PDB file of N, CA, C and O in Angstrom:
ATOM      1  N   UNK A   1      -5.617  -8.953 -27.834  1.00  0.00           N
ATOM      2  CA  UNK A   1      -4.202  -8.790 -27.782  1.00  0.00           C
ATOM      3  C   UNK A   1      -3.791  -8.134 -26.572  1.00  0.00           C
ATOM      4  O   UNK A   1      -4.379  -7.150 -26.121  1.00  0.00           O
ATOM      5  N   UNK A   2      -2.686  -8.724 -25.989  1.00  0.00           N
ATOM      6  CA  UNK A   2      -2.146  -8.105 -24.595  1.00  0.00           C
ATOM      7  C   UNK A   2      -1.132  -7.299 -24.873  1.00  0.00           C
ATOM      8  O   UNK A   2      -0.474  -7.522 -25.889  1.00  0.00           O
ATOM      9  N   UNK A   3      -0.832  -6.280 -24.083  1.00  0.00           N
ATOM     10  CA  UNK A   3       0.188  -5.268 -23.972  1.00  0.00           C
ATOM     11  C   UNK A   3       1.412  -5.958 -23.256  1.00  0.00           C
ATOM     12  O   UNK A   3       1.324  -7.022 -22.643  1.00  0.00           O
ATOM     13  N   UNK A   4       2.534  -5.236 -23.405  1.00  0.00           N
ATOM     14  CA  UNK A   4       3.715  -5.728 -22.589  1.00  0.00           C
ATOM     15  C   UNK A   4       3.521  -5.573 -21.068  1.00  0.00           C
ATOM     16  O   UNK A   4       3.936  -6.375 -20.231  1.00  0.00           O
ATOM     17  N   UNK A   5       2.799  -4.375 -20.802  1.00  0.00           N
ATOM     18  CA  UNK A   5       2.542  -4.130 -19.461  1.00  0.00           C
ATOM     19  C   UNK A   5       1.628  -5.201 -18.812  1.00  0.00           C
ATOM     20  O   UNK A   5       1.817  -5.459 -17.623  1.00  0.00           O
ATOM     21  N   UNK A   6       0.729  -5.794 -19.444  1.00  0.00           N
ATOM     22  CA  UNK A   6      -0.195  -6.821 -18.970  1.00  0.00           C
ATOM     23  C   UNK A   6       0.649  -8.232 -18.790  1.00  0.00           C
ATOM     24  O   UNK A   6       0.529  -8.919 -17.775  1.00  0.00           O
ATOM     25  N   UNK A   7       1.440  -8.555 -19.793  1.00  0.00           N
ATOM     26  CA  UNK A   7       2.259  -9.681 -19.761  1.00  0.00           C
ATOM     27  C   UNK A   7       3.207  -9.788 -18.626  1.00  0.00           C
ATOM     28  O   UNK A   7       3.499 -10.866 -18.109  1.00  0.00           O
ATOM     29  N   UNK A   8       3.699  -8.591 -18.235  1.00  0.00           N
ATOM     30  CA  UNK A   8       4.918  -8.484 -17.293  1.00  0.00           C
ATOM     31  C   UNK A   8       4.459  -8.598 -15.819  1.00  0.00           C
ATOM     32  O   UNK A   8       5.293  -8.650 -14.914  1.00  0.00           O
ATOM     33  N   UNK A   9       3.136  -8.636 -15.585  1.00  0.00           N
ATOM     34  CA  UNK A   9       2.588  -8.620 -14.230  1.00  0.00           C
ATOM     35  C   UNK A   9       2.792 -10.101 -13.592  1.00  0.00           C
ATOM     36  O   UNK A   9       2.474 -11.155 -14.142  1.00  0.00           O
ATOM     37  N   UNK A  10       3.336  -9.968 -12.430  1.00  0.00           N
ATOM     38  CA  UNK A  10       3.497 -11.250 -11.711  1.00  0.00           C
ATOM     39  C   UNK A  10       2.659 -11.537 -10.638  1.00  0.00           C
ATOM     40  O   UNK A  10       2.502 -10.698  -9.751  1.00  0.00           O
ATOM     41  N   UNK A  11       2.079 -12.661 -10.604  1.00  0.00           N
ATOM     42  CA  UNK A  11       1.223 -12.967  -9.383  1.00  0.00           C
ATOM     43  C   UNK A  11       2.201 -13.460  -8.420  1.00  0.00           C
ATOM     44  O   UNK A  11       2.871 -14.457  -8.686  1.00  0.00           O
ATOM     45  N   UNK A  12       2.340 -12.786  -7.241  1.00  0.00           N
ATOM     46  CA  UNK A  12       3.256 -13.227  -6.032  1.00  0.00           C
ATOM     47  C   UNK A  12       2.504 -14.169  -5.089  1.00  0.00           C
ATOM     48  O   UNK A  12       3.175 -15.006  -4.486  1.00  0.00           O
ATOM     49  N   UNK A  13       1.224 -14.122  -4.904  1.00  0.00           N
ATOM     50  CA  UNK A  13       0.592 -14.964  -4.041  1.00  0.00           C
ATOM     51  C   UNK A  13      -0.899 -14.851  -4.315  1.00  0.00           C
ATOM     52  O   UNK A  13      -1.367 -13.823  -4.805  1.00  0.00           O
ATOM     53  N   UNK A  14      -1.674 -15.941  -3.988  1.00  0.00           N
ATOM     54  CA  UNK A  14      -3.112 -15.982  -4.088  1.00  0.00           C
ATOM     55  C   UNK A  14      -3.744 -16.784  -2.934  1.00  0.00           C
ATOM     56  O   UNK A  14      -3.125 -17.725  -2.438  1.00  0.00           O
ATOM     57  N   UNK A  15      -4.846 -16.461  -2.543  1.00  0.00           N
ATOM     58  CA  UNK A  15      -5.524 -17.304  -1.561  1.00  0.00           C
ATOM     59  C   UNK A  15      -7.060 -17.031  -1.773  1.00  0.00           C
ATOM     60  O   UNK A  15      -7.525 -15.967  -2.183  1.00  0.00           O
ATOM     61  N   UNK A  16      -7.786 -18.168  -1.427  1.00  0.00           N
ATOM     62  CA  UNK A  16      -9.313 -18.074  -1.376  1.00  0.00           C
ATOM     63  C   UNK A  16      -9.833 -18.554  -0.117  1.00  0.00           C
ATOM     64  O   UNK A  16      -9.479 -19.673   0.256  1.00  0.00           O
ATOM     65  N   UNK A  17     -10.554 -17.928   0.532  1.00  0.00           N
ATOM     66  CA  UNK A  17     -11.131 -18.398   1.894  1.00  0.00           C
ATOM     67  C   UNK A  17     -12.533 -17.868   2.036  1.00  0.00           C
ATOM     68  O   UNK A  17     -12.776 -16.663   2.104  1.00  0.00           O
ATOM     69  N   UNK A  18     -13.530 -18.900   2.081  1.00  0.00           N
ATOM     70  CA  UNK A  18     -14.913 -18.527   2.405  1.00  0.00           C
ATOM     71  C   UNK A  18     -15.524 -17.551   1.338  1.00  0.00           C
ATOM     72  O   UNK A  18     -16.420 -16.777   1.673  1.00  0.00           O
ATOM     73  N   UNK A  19     -15.046 -17.585   0.060  1.00  0.00           N
ATOM     74  CA  UNK A  19     -15.602 -16.920  -1.047  1.00  0.00           C
ATOM     75  C   UNK A  19     -14.924 -15.595  -1.260  1.00  0.00           C
ATOM     76  O   UNK A  19     -15.341 -14.826  -2.126  1.00  0.00           O
ATOM     77  N   UNK A  20     -13.836 -15.286  -0.456  1.00  0.00           N
ATOM     78  CA  UNK A  20     -13.079 -13.987  -0.726  1.00  0.00           C
ATOM     79  C   UNK A  20     -11.776 -14.387  -1.312  1.00  0.00           C
ATOM     80  O   UNK A  20     -11.033 -15.133  -0.674  1.00  0.00           O
ATOM     81  N   UNK A  21     -11.470 -13.968  -2.411  1.00  0.00           N
ATOM     82  CA  UNK A  21     -10.462 -14.235  -3.316  1.00  0.00           C
ATOM     83  C   UNK A  21      -9.490 -13.007  -3.368  1.00  0.00           C
ATOM     84  O   UNK A  21      -9.843 -11.896  -3.764  1.00  0.00           O
ATOM     85  N   UNK A  22      -8.227 -13.320  -2.927  1.00  0.00           N
ATOM     86  CA  UNK A  22      -7.209 -12.143  -2.797  1.00  0.00           C
ATOM     87  C   UNK A  22      -5.909 -12.574  -3.453  1.00  0.00           C
ATOM     88  O   UNK A  22      -5.291 -13.588  -3.130  1.00  0.00           O
ATOM     89  N   UNK A  23      -5.527 -11.678  -4.446  1.00  0.00           N
ATOM     90  CA  UNK A  23      -4.288 -11.864  -5.271  1.00  0.00           C
ATOM     91  C   UNK A  23      -3.344 -10.705  -5.152  1.00  0.00           C
ATOM     92  O   UNK A  23      -3.684  -9.535  -5.327  1.00  0.00           O
ATOM     93  N   UNK A  24      -2.124 -11.110  -4.839  1.00  0.00           N
ATOM     94  CA  UNK A  24      -1.039 -10.020  -4.737  1.00  0.00           C
ATOM     95  C   UNK A  24      -0.214 -10.122  -6.067  1.00  0.00           C
ATOM     96  O   UNK A  24       0.277 -11.156  -6.520  1.00  0.00           O
ATOM     97  N   UNK A  25      -0.146  -8.850  -6.620  1.00  0.00           N
ATOM     98  CA  UNK A  25       0.415  -8.858  -7.894  1.00  0.00           C
ATOM     99  C   UNK A  25       1.683  -7.722  -7.921  1.00  0.00           C
ATOM    100  O   UNK A  25       1.707  -6.824  -7.080  1.00  0.00           O
ATOM    101  N   UNK A  26       2.538  -7.822  -8.770  1.00  0.00           N
ATOM    102  CA  UNK A  26       3.641  -6.945  -8.830  1.00  0.00           C
ATOM    103  C   UNK A  26       4.150  -6.638 -10.326  1.00  0.00           C
ATOM    104  O   UNK A  26       4.283  -7.612 -11.068  1.00  0.00           O
ATOM    105  N   UNK A  27       4.416  -5.473 -10.777  1.00  0.00           N
ATOM    106  CA  UNK A  27       4.863  -5.239 -12.026  1.00  0.00           C
ATOM    107  C   UNK A  27       6.395  -4.825 -11.859  1.00  0.00           C
ATOM    108  O   UNK A  27       6.692  -3.778 -11.284  1.00  0.00           O
ATOM    109  N   UNK A  28       7.326  -5.663 -12.370  1.00  0.00           N
ATOM    110  CA  UNK A  28       8.771  -5.442 -12.268  1.00  0.00           C
ATOM    111  C   UNK A  28       9.162  -4.152 -13.043  1.00  0.00           C
ATOM    112  O   UNK A  28      10.030  -3.442 -12.535  1.00  0.00           O
ATOM    113  N   UNK A  29       8.665  -3.823 -14.097  1.00  0.00           N
ATOM    114  CA  UNK A  29       9.110  -2.584 -14.794  1.00  0.00           C
ATOM    115  C   UNK A  29       8.653  -1.252 -14.082  1.00  0.00           C
ATOM    116  O   UNK A  29       9.351  -0.250 -14.234  1.00  0.00           O
ATOM    117  N   UNK A  30       7.540  -1.200 -13.328  1.00  0.00           N
ATOM    118  CA  UNK A  30       7.028  -0.029 -12.718  1.00  0.00           C
ATOM    119  C   UNK A  30       7.351  -0.248 -11.214  1.00  0.00           C
ATOM    120  O   UNK A  30       7.336   0.762 -10.510  1.00  0.00           O
ATOM    121  N   UNK A  31       7.637  -1.422 -10.643  1.00  0.00           N
ATOM    122  CA  UNK A  31       7.671  -1.507  -9.328  1.00  0.00           C
ATOM    123  C   UNK A  31       6.401  -1.427  -8.526  1.00  0.00           C
ATOM    124  O   UNK A  31       6.432  -1.353  -7.297  1.00  0.00           O
ATOM    125  N   UNK A  32       5.325  -1.441  -9.195  1.00  0.00           N
ATOM    126  CA  UNK A  32       4.051  -1.230  -8.622  1.00  0.00           C
ATOM    127  C   UNK A  32       3.556  -2.530  -8.098  1.00  0.00           C
ATOM    128  O   UNK A  32       3.619  -3.559  -8.770  1.00  0.00           O
ATOM    129  N   UNK A  33       3.029  -2.479  -6.814  1.00  0.00           N
ATOM    130  CA  UNK A  33       2.504  -3.623  -6.083  1.00  0.00           C
ATOM    131  C   UNK A  33       1.069  -3.335  -5.629  1.00  0.00           C
ATOM    132  O   UNK A  33       0.765  -2.298  -5.039  1.00  0.00           O
ATOM    133  N   UNK A  34       0.145  -4.378  -5.957  1.00  0.00           N
ATOM    134  CA  UNK A  34      -1.249  -4.068  -5.532  1.00  0.00           C
ATOM    135  C   UNK A  34      -1.819  -5.474  -5.150  1.00  0.00           C
ATOM    136  O   UNK A  34      -1.217  -6.539  -5.290  1.00  0.00           O
ATOM    137  N   UNK A  35      -3.038  -5.311  -4.660  1.00  0.00           N
ATOM    138  CA  UNK A  35      -3.813  -6.594  -4.374  1.00  0.00           C
ATOM    139  C   UNK A  35      -5.194  -6.363  -5.104  1.00  0.00           C
ATOM    140  O   UNK A  35      -5.661  -5.231  -5.231  1.00  0.00           O
ATOM    141  N   UNK A  36      -5.805  -7.468  -5.563  1.00  0.00           N
ATOM    142  CA  UNK A  36      -7.091  -7.559  -6.170  1.00  0.00           C
ATOM    143  C   UNK A  36      -7.835  -8.374  -5.208  1.00  0.00           C
ATOM    144  O   UNK A  36      -7.349  -9.435  -4.814  1.00  0.00           O
ATOM    145  N   UNK A  37      -9.097  -7.919  -4.756  1.00  0.00           N
ATOM    146  CA  UNK A  37      -9.900  -8.470  -3.668  1.00  0.00           C
ATOM    147  C   UNK A  37     -11.242  -8.748  -4.622  1.00  0.00           C
ATOM    148  O   UNK A  37     -11.704  -7.891  -5.376  1.00  0.00           O
ATOM    149  N   UNK A  38     -11.767 -10.038  -4.468  1.00  0.00           N
ATOM    150  CA  UNK A  38     -13.172 -10.288  -4.883  1.00  0.00           C
ATOM    151  C   UNK A  38     -13.916 -10.985  -3.895  1.00  0.00           C
ATOM    152  O   UNK A  38     -13.421 -11.982  -3.369  1.00  0.00           O
ATOM    153  N   UNK A  39     -15.176 -10.535  -3.545  1.00  0.00           N
ATOM    154  CA  UNK A  39     -15.954 -11.175  -2.494  1.00  0.00           C
ATOM    155  C   UNK A  39     -17.227 -11.804  -3.335  1.00  0.00           C
ATOM    156  O   UNK A  39     -18.165 -11.129  -3.760  1.00  0.00           O
ATOM    157  N   UNK A  40     -17.094 -13.053  -3.473  1.00  0.00           N
ATOM    158  CA  UNK A  40     -18.223 -13.834  -4.019  1.00  0.00           C
ATOM    159  C   UNK A  40     -19.478 -13.695  -3.474  1.00  0.00           C
ATOM    160  O   UNK A  40     -20.460 -13.850  -4.200  1.00  0.00           O
ATOM    161  N   UNK A  41     -19.607 -13.404  -2.217  1.00  0.00           N
ATOM    162  CA  UNK A  41     -20.868 -13.447  -1.494  1.00  0.00           C
ATOM    163  C   UNK A  41     -21.707 -12.135  -1.822  1.00  0.00           C
ATOM    164  O   UNK A  41     -22.933 -12.117  -1.931  1.00  0.00           O
ATOM    165  N   UNK A  42     -20.831 -11.004  -1.969  1.00  0.00           N
ATOM    166  CA  UNK A  42     -21.547  -9.648  -2.333  1.00  0.00           C
ATOM    167  C   UNK A  42     -21.364  -9.230  -3.650  1.00  0.00           C
ATOM    168  O   UNK A  42     -21.881  -8.179  -4.030  1.00  0.00           O
ATOM    169  N   UNK A  43     -20.586 -10.031  -4.510  1.00  0.00           N
ATOM    170  CA  UNK A  43     -20.286  -9.735  -5.809  1.00  0.00           C
ATOM    171  C   UNK A  43     -19.562  -8.441  -6.014  1.00  0.00           C
ATOM    172  O   UNK A  43     -19.664  -7.764  -7.037  1.00  0.00           O
ATOM    173  N   UNK A  44     -18.843  -8.148  -5.002  1.00  0.00           N
ATOM    174  CA  UNK A  44     -17.839  -6.869  -5.167  1.00  0.00           C
ATOM    175  C   UNK A  44     -16.500  -7.172  -5.266  1.00  0.00           C
ATOM    176  O   UNK A  44     -16.023  -8.252  -4.915  1.00  0.00           O
ATOM    177  N   UNK A  45     -15.860  -6.225  -5.748  1.00  0.00           N
ATOM    178  CA  UNK A  45     -14.306  -6.401  -5.806  1.00  0.00           C
ATOM    179  C   UNK A  45     -13.762  -5.030  -5.775  1.00  0.00           C
ATOM    180  O   UNK A  45     -14.421  -4.007  -5.962  1.00  0.00           O
ATOM    181  N   UNK A  46     -12.471  -5.101  -5.515  1.00  0.00           N
ATOM    182  CA  UNK A  46     -11.727  -3.765  -5.288  1.00  0.00           C
ATOM    183  C   UNK A  46     -10.159  -4.066  -5.567  1.00  0.00           C
ATOM    184  O   UNK A  46      -9.700  -5.203  -5.457  1.00  0.00           O
ATOM    185  N   UNK A  47      -9.424  -3.007  -5.918  1.00  0.00           N
ATOM    186  CA  UNK A  47      -8.070  -3.180  -6.117  1.00  0.00           C
ATOM    187  C   UNK A  47      -7.404  -2.059  -5.224  1.00  0.00           C
ATOM    188  O   UNK A  47      -7.907  -0.938  -5.160  1.00  0.00           O
ATOM    189  N   UNK A  48      -6.300  -2.386  -4.564  1.00  0.00           N
ATOM    190  CA  UNK A  48      -5.505  -1.475  -3.800  1.00  0.00           C
ATOM    191  C   UNK A  48      -4.154  -1.487  -4.203  1.00  0.00           C
ATOM    192  O   UNK A  48      -3.515  -2.535  -4.296  1.00  0.00           O
ATOM    193  N   UNK A  49      -3.619  -0.207  -4.485  1.00  0.00           N
ATOM    194  CA  UNK A  49      -2.228  -0.071  -4.588  1.00  0.00           C
ATOM    195  C   UNK A  49      -1.514  -0.172  -3.081  1.00  0.00           C
ATOM    196  O   UNK A  49      -2.022   0.358  -2.093  1.00  0.00           O
ATOM    197  N   UNK A  50      -0.315  -0.896  -3.043  1.00  0.00           N
ATOM    198  CA  UNK A  50       0.068  -1.202  -1.899  1.00  0.00           C
ATOM    199  C   UNK A  50       1.698  -0.802  -1.711  1.00  0.00           C
ATOM    200  O   UNK A  50       2.499  -1.069  -2.606  1.00  0.00           O
ATOM    201  N   UNK A  51       2.082  -0.183  -0.551  1.00  0.00           N
ATOM    202  CA  UNK A  51       3.485   0.040  -0.420  1.00  0.00           C
ATOM    203  C   UNK A  51       4.183  -1.296  -0.339  1.00  0.00           C
ATOM    204  O   UNK A  51       3.752  -2.122   0.466  1.00  0.00           O
ATOM    205  N   UNK A  52       5.203  -1.578  -1.085  1.00  0.00           N
ATOM    206  CA  UNK A  52       5.947  -2.855  -1.159  1.00  0.00           C
ATOM    207  C   UNK A  52       6.264  -3.440   0.154  1.00  0.00           C
ATOM    208  O   UNK A  52       6.311  -4.650   0.376  1.00  0.00           O
ATOM    209  N   UNK A  53       6.488  -2.467   1.042  1.00  0.00           N
ATOM    210  CA  UNK A  53       6.860  -2.898   2.388  1.00  0.00           C
ATOM    211  C   UNK A  53       5.734  -3.327   3.359  1.00  0.00           C
ATOM    212  O   UNK A  53       5.973  -3.783   4.477  1.00  0.00           O
ATOM    213  N   UNK A  54       4.498  -3.151   2.859  1.00  0.00           N
ATOM    214  CA  UNK A  54       3.338  -3.637   3.555  1.00  0.00           C
ATOM    215  C   UNK A  54       2.591  -4.485   2.620  1.00  0.00           C
ATOM    216  O   UNK A  54       1.370  -4.552   2.754  1.00  0.00           O
ATOM    217  N   UNK A  55       3.216  -5.181   1.634  1.00  0.00           N
ATOM    218  CA  UNK A  55       2.486  -5.993   0.733  1.00  0.00           C
ATOM    219  C   UNK A  55       1.813  -7.333   1.469  1.00  0.00           C
ATOM    220  O   UNK A  55       0.667  -7.706   1.218  1.00  0.00           O
ATOM    221  N   UNK A  56       2.638  -7.950   2.347  1.00  0.00           N
ATOM    222  CA  UNK A  56       2.093  -9.086   2.920  1.00  0.00           C
ATOM    223  C   UNK A  56       1.006  -8.845   3.857  1.00  0.00           C
ATOM    224  O   UNK A  56       0.049  -9.614   3.946  1.00  0.00           O
ATOM    225  N   UNK A  57       1.160  -7.597   4.688  1.00  0.00           N
ATOM    226  CA  UNK A  57       0.159  -7.199   5.574  1.00  0.00           C
ATOM    227  C   UNK A  57      -1.286  -6.997   4.859  1.00  0.00           C
ATOM    228  O   UNK A  57      -2.363  -7.410   5.288  1.00  0.00           O
ATOM    229  N   UNK A  58      -1.075  -6.336   3.787  1.00  0.00           N
ATOM    230  CA  UNK A  58      -2.338  -5.998   2.907  1.00  0.00           C
ATOM    231  C   UNK A  58      -2.746  -7.215   2.340  1.00  0.00           C
ATOM    232  O   UNK A  58      -3.971  -7.314   2.287  1.00  0.00           O
ATOM    233  N   UNK A  59      -2.106  -8.195   1.890  1.00  0.00           N
ATOM    234  CA  UNK A  59      -2.471  -9.497   1.348  1.00  0.00           C
ATOM    235  C   UNK A  59      -3.237 -10.319   2.493  1.00  0.00           C
ATOM    236  O   UNK A  59      -4.252 -10.963   2.227  1.00  0.00           O
ATOM    237  N   UNK A  60      -2.739 -10.265   3.670  1.00  0.00           N
ATOM    238  CA  UNK A  60      -3.389 -10.993   4.684  1.00  0.00           C
ATOM    239  C   UNK A  60      -4.581 -10.344   5.409  1.00  0.00           C
ATOM    240  O   UNK A  60      -5.359 -10.941   6.154  1.00  0.00           O
ATOM    241  N   UNK A  61      -4.613  -9.144   5.115  1.00  0.00           N
ATOM    242  CA  UNK A  61      -5.654  -8.259   5.935  1.00  0.00           C
ATOM    243  C   UNK A  61      -6.207  -7.120   4.945  1.00  0.00           C
ATOM    244  O   UNK A  61      -6.093  -5.935   5.255  1.00  0.00           O
ATOM    245  N   UNK A  62      -6.827  -7.534   3.707  1.00  0.00           N
ATOM    246  CA  UNK A  62      -6.988  -6.480   2.748  1.00  0.00           C
ATOM    247  C   UNK A  62      -8.196  -5.407   3.276  1.00  0.00           C
ATOM    248  O   UNK A  62      -8.165  -4.231   2.912  1.00  0.00           O
ATOM    249  N   UNK A  63      -9.119  -5.855   4.048  1.00  0.00           N
ATOM    250  CA  UNK A  63     -10.209  -4.914   4.430  1.00  0.00           C
ATOM    251  C   UNK A  63      -9.471  -4.062   5.469  1.00  0.00           C
ATOM    252  O   UNK A  63      -9.545  -2.845   5.299  1.00  0.00           O
ATOM    253  N   UNK A  64      -8.844  -4.465   6.407  1.00  0.00           N
ATOM    254  CA  UNK A  64      -8.197  -3.472   7.325  1.00  0.00           C
ATOM    255  C   UNK A  64      -7.176  -2.624   6.754  1.00  0.00           C
ATOM    256  O   UNK A  64      -6.983  -1.517   7.258  1.00  0.00           O
ATOM    257  N   UNK A  65      -6.497  -3.013   5.757  1.00  0.00           N
ATOM    258  CA  UNK A  65      -5.549  -2.285   5.111  1.00  0.00           C
ATOM    259  C   UNK A  65      -6.280  -1.270   4.312  1.00  0.00           C
ATOM    260  O   UNK A  65      -5.805  -0.135   4.251  1.00  0.00           O
ATOM    261  N   UNK A  66      -7.457  -1.573   3.653  1.00  0.00           N
ATOM    262  CA  UNK A  66      -8.166  -0.491   2.852  1.00  0.00           C
ATOM    263  C   UNK A  66      -8.656   0.564   3.809  1.00  0.00           C
ATOM    264  O   UNK A  66      -8.540   1.747   3.488  1.00  0.00           O
ATOM    265  N   UNK A  67      -9.179   0.236   4.924  1.00  0.00           N
ATOM    266  CA  UNK A  67      -9.756   1.178   6.008  1.00  0.00           C
ATOM    267  C   UNK A  67      -8.646   2.078   6.339  1.00  0.00           C
ATOM    268  O   UNK A  67      -8.770   3.294   6.200  1.00  0.00           O
ATOM    269  N   UNK A  68      -7.463   1.486   6.813  1.00  0.00           N
ATOM    270  CA  UNK A  68      -6.155   2.248   7.241  1.00  0.00           C
ATOM    271  C   UNK A  68      -5.855   3.261   6.015  1.00  0.00           C
ATOM    272  O   UNK A  68      -5.601   4.449   6.212  1.00  0.00           O
ATOM    273  N   UNK A  69      -5.903   2.734   4.860  1.00  0.00           N
ATOM    274  CA  UNK A  69      -5.395   3.604   3.667  1.00  0.00           C
ATOM    275  C   UNK A  69      -6.384   4.730   3.594  1.00  0.00           C
ATOM    276  O   UNK A  69      -5.977   5.892   3.563  1.00  0.00           O
ATOM    277  N   UNK A  70      -7.596   4.460   3.566  1.00  0.00           N
ATOM    278  CA  UNK A  70      -8.568   5.517   3.511  1.00  0.00           C
ATOM    279  C   UNK A  70      -8.501   6.663   4.546  1.00  0.00           C
ATOM    280  O   UNK A  70      -8.796   7.829   4.286  1.00  0.00           O
ATOM    281  N   UNK A  71      -8.027   6.148   5.910  1.00  0.00           N
ATOM    282  CA  UNK A  71      -7.991   7.044   7.061  1.00  0.00           C
ATOM    283  C   UNK A  71      -6.625   7.923   6.745  1.00  0.00           C
ATOM    284  O   UNK A  71      -6.584   9.139   6.933  1.00  0.00           O
ATOM    285  N   UNK A  72      -5.661   7.254   6.306  1.00  0.00           N
ATOM    286  CA  UNK A  72      -4.423   8.029   6.106  1.00  0.00           C
ATOM    287  C   UNK A  72      -4.446   9.224   4.971  1.00  0.00           C
ATOM    288  O   UNK A  72      -3.750  10.238   5.033  1.00  0.00           O
ATOM    289  N   UNK A  73      -5.451   8.885   3.843  1.00  0.00           N
ATOM    290  CA  UNK A  73      -5.647   9.789   2.893  1.00  0.00           C
ATOM    291  C   UNK A  73      -6.486  10.892   3.559  1.00  0.00           C
ATOM    292  O   UNK A  73      -6.108  12.038   3.316  1.00  0.00           O
ATOM    293  N   UNK A  74      -7.486  10.759   4.303  1.00  0.00           N
ATOM    294  CA  UNK A  74      -8.344  11.793   4.985  1.00  0.00           C
ATOM    295  C   UNK A  74      -7.364  12.638   5.808  1.00  0.00           C
ATOM    296  O   UNK A  74      -7.510  13.860   5.777  1.00  0.00           O
ATOM    297  N   UNK A  75      -6.356  12.091   6.557  1.00  0.00           N
ATOM    298  CA  UNK A  75      -5.687  12.861   7.401  1.00  0.00           C
ATOM    299  C   UNK A  75      -4.628  13.747   6.531  1.00  0.00           C
ATOM    300  O   UNK A  75      -4.260  14.868   6.881  1.00  0.00           O
ATOM    301  N   UNK A  76      -4.267  13.198   5.549  1.00  0.00           N
ATOM    302  CA  UNK A  76      -3.433  14.013   4.614  1.00  0.00           C
ATOM    303  C   UNK A  76      -4.133  15.163   4.040  1.00  0.00           C
ATOM    304  O   UNK A  76      -3.534  16.209   3.792  1.00  0.00           O
ATOM    305  N   UNK A  77      -5.356  15.005   3.825  1.00  0.00           N
ATOM    306  CA  UNK A  77      -6.255  16.056   3.218  1.00  0.00           C
ATOM    307  C   UNK A  77      -6.539  17.169   4.315  1.00  0.00           C
ATOM    308  O   UNK A  77      -7.254  18.134   4.045  1.00  0.00           O
TER     309      UNK A  77
END
């Protein structure tokens, strides 16, 4: 059974290139934006919360965005 939060999520964009699958998602009720990344070569996946103003940058460059996000968190600490 799915919850209201699960059914409200919208897929804004999706791409698959050389075994790397990237999906940009948005929740209208929470205004949350994130990307889901799955790498079929290494069988790894991750999810990143994204500033809506940077959604396309994160979608097109998820690994660079993840590194930058980690660096920003390290500087804030």
